[in-house]
C-alpha positions in Angstrom: 156.7 107.4 100.3 154.5 104.8 98.3 153.3 103.1 102.0 152.0 106.4 102.9 150.5 107.3 100.8 148.2 104.0 100.6 147.5 104.7 104.1 145.8 107.9 103.3 143.9 106.1 100.5 142.6 102.9 102.6 141.4 106.2 105.5 139.4 107.4 102.4 138.5 105.0 100.1 135.0 104.4 101.8 134.6 108.5 101.4 135.2 107.8 97.7 133.7 104.8 97.6 129.9 105.7 99.2 128.5 107.0 96.9 126.2 105.0 93.9 128.6 102.6 92.8 128.3 101.2 96.5 124.3 101.9 96.2 124.3 100.0 92.9 125.2 96.4 94.3 124.1 97.1 97.9 122.0 93.7 98.7 122.8 92.0 94.9 122.7 88.7 96.0 123.4 86.7 93.0 127.2 87.0 90.8 127.6 88.2 87.7 127.4 86.0 84.8 131.0 85.0 83.1 132.2 87.0 80.2 135.6 87.3 78.4 138.3 89.8 80.0 137.6 93.5 79.3 140.6 94.3 80.8 144.6 94.3 81.0 143.6 92.9 84.6 140.3 90.9 85.4 139.7 89.9 88.7 138.3 85.6 88.7 136.5 84.3 91.5 136.4 80.3 91.7 132.6 79.2 92.0 132.4 75.9 93.1 130.3 74.2 95.4 126.3 74.4 96.4 124.5 77.6 97.0 125.0 79.0 100.5 123.7 82.3 102.3 127.2 84.2 103.5 128.2 87.6 103.2 127.2 90.8 104.6 125.5 94.2 104.5 122.3 92.1 103.4 123.8 90.1 100.8 123.4 86.2 100.3 125.9 84.9 98.3 127.1 81.2 97.9 130.4 80.8 100.2 132.7 81.4 97.2 131.5 84.6 97.0 131.3 85.8 100.8 133.1 89.6 99.9 131.3 89.9 97.3 130.7 92.7 95.6 132.0 95.4 98.0 135.8 93.7 98.5 135.9 93.6 94.2 133.7 97.6 94.1 137.4 98.7 96.4 140.5 96.9 96.1 139.9 97.1 92.0 139.9 100.2 91.6 142.6 100.4 94.3 144.6 98.6 91.8 143.8 101.6 89.1 144.7 104.1 91.6 148.2 102.7 92.8 149.8 101.0 89.2 149.6 101.9 85.7 147.1 98.4 85.4 143.7 99.1 83.5 141.5 97.5 85.6 138.0 95.7 85.2 135.5 97.1 87.0 134.2 93.8 88.0 135.1 89.9 88.5 134.1 86.8 86.3 132.6 84.2 88.2 133.8 80.3 86.8 133.8 77.1 87.4 136.5 75.0 87.2 135.6 72.7 84.6 134.2 76.2 82.5 136.8 77.0 79.6 136.9 80.7 79.6 138.9 79.3 83.5 141.8 79.5 80.8 141.3 83.9 80.0 141.6 84.6 84.0 145.3 84.3 84.4 144.6 85.7 88.0 141.9 83.4 89.8 140.7 84.6 93.6 139.3 81.5 95.6 138.0 82.3 99.8 136.4 79.4 102.4 138.1 76.6 101.0 138.5 74.8 103.8 135.2 74.9 104.9 134.7 71.6 103.1 132.0 72.8 100.1 134.6 72.8 97.8 135.7 68.4 97.1 136.8 68.5 93.1 136.1 65.2 91.7 138.8 64.1 89.3 138.1 65.9 86.1 137.4 68.9 87.7 141.2 68.2 89.8 142.9 68.1 86.5 141.4 70.9 85.3 143.0 73.2 87.7 146.7 71.8 87.1 146.2 72.3 83.9 144.6 76.0 84.5 148.0 75.8 86.9 150.8 74.7 85.0 149.6 76.3 82.0 150.4 79.8 84.3 147.6 80.8 86.2 147.6 81.8 90.0 145.2 80.6 92.5 145.0 83.0 95.6 143.6 81.2 98.5 142.1 83.7 101.4 139.8 83.3 104.4 140.3 79.9 105.7 140.5 79.5 109.8 141.8 76.8 111.9 143.4 73.4 111.6 140.4 71.6 110.2 140.1 74.2 107.6 144.4 73.4 106.9 143.7 70.1 106.7 140.6 69.6 104.2 142.9 72.6 101.7 145.7 69.8 102.5 143.0 66.9 101.0 142.1 69.5 98.0 145.5 70.4 97.4 146.8 67.2 97.1 144.1 66.2 94.5 145.2 68.7 92.0 148.6 69.0 92.8 149.6 65.6 94.5 153.4 65.6 93.5 153.8 69.5 95.0 154.9 70.9 98.7 152.9 73.2 100.3 156.1 75.5 101.6 156.2 78.6 103.5 157.2 81.6 101.5 160.4 83.0 102.2 161.0 86.6 103.7 163.4 86.7 100.1 160.5 85.7 97.8 160.2 88.1 94.6 156.4 87.9 95.9 157.0 89.4 99.0 159.0 92.9 97.1 158.1 93.3 94.1 156.5 96.5 94.5 155.4 96.7 98.1 158.0 95.3 101.1 155.4 92.8 103.4 159.0 91.6 105.1 156.1 92.4 108.4 153.7 90.2 108.0 151.1 91.7 110.2 148.0 89.0 110.4 145.1 90.0 108.6 141.6 89.7 110.9 137.8 89.1 109.6 135.8 91.7 110.2 133.9 89.1 112.3 137.2 89.1 114.7 137.4 92.4 115.2 134.1 91.4 117.6 132.3 88.4 118.8 135.0 85.7 117.2 138.5 85.3 117.7 141.0 84.4 115.0 142.1 80.6 115.2 145.5 80.8 115.0 148.4 83.1 113.7 148.8 83.5 110.3 150.8 81.6 107.8 151.6 82.8 104.0 152.5 79.8 102.1 152.5 78.9 98.9 152.5 76.4 96.0 155.4 76.3 93.4 155.9 74.6 89.9 159.6 73.2 88.7 160.6 76.3 87.5 160.2 78.1 91.0 157.1 79.8 90.1 154.4 80.7 92.4 151.5 79.0 91.4 148.5 79.3 94.8 149.5 81.7 97.0 147.9 80.8 100.1 146.2 83.2 103.2 146.0 80.7 106.2 144.7 82.5 109.1 144.3 85.8 107.0 140.8 87.5 106.0 142.6 89.9 103.0 138.9 90.1 101.4 137.0 90.9 104.4 139.9 94.2 104.6 139.4 95.0 101.4 135.1 94.6 101.7 135.3 97.3 105.1 137.6 99.8 102.9 134.9 101.7 104.2 133.5 100.7 107.7 135.0 102.6 110.0 134.9 100.3 112.6 137.6 98.5 110.4 141.0 99.5 111.1 142.5 101.6 107.7 146.4 100.0 108.3 144.7 96.4 107.8 143.0 97.7 104.6 146.4 99.6 103.5 148.6 95.7 104.5 146.0 94.2 102.6 145.7 96.3 99.6 149.9 95.4 99.3 149.5 92.1 99.5 146.5 91.6 96.7 148.5 94.2 94.4 152.0 92.3 95.5 150.1 89.5 94.4 148.3 91.0 91.1 152.1 92.3 89.4 153.7 88.7 90.5 150.8 86.9 87.9 151.3 89.3 85.5 155.0 89.1 85.0 155.6 85.7 86.2 
């Protein structure tokens, strides 16, 4: 029943959100300033590297904000509708060296494998402290072996003693609210047309000494695109529904572990 309801939500997300809220953010290119959390759950994006020009619908964002703000416009209301969590209406954007990073225990990072994030010793130490003090990092939207190799190098500088493992099917993350044992690959919008996926999907993670998942890794998966294009008729509604389920499981796991 819960999954059927969620599929219905995904199909009508565009109708619910395509009005004034979407118009307000259309063509916005600058991310929002850092502020203190204003709700029980406040999504934070990891800001890194140099500014690029990425995005869709007229946006020109840095790579780390490639799906902003449309992903947030769709995903955050879905979290609020489908759970009892009080949710902030927008994300915060924080650098690893910002002291405010410790105010946001759920951190979302995209395009890490592109090579634009190369943390130095101080930044790597701060990220290690953030994760071992209870933070939860979700890595999304990076593809192929070259990007994976760069990601491995980054994570080895942050958590050198901790291996990257496949998340097992009996992990609490997979069942904490929605059962996600059927791990269907979530494509980016570009993968529906001009670009093929660069390999099979992998849901991997890094755990601390107590067995808590501290880094959730979506490789060859574009969960953020599925959120962003929830109101696009050409993007498959079942993929958005699946991306909502994964995202909500990540949020609940982070807030309860």
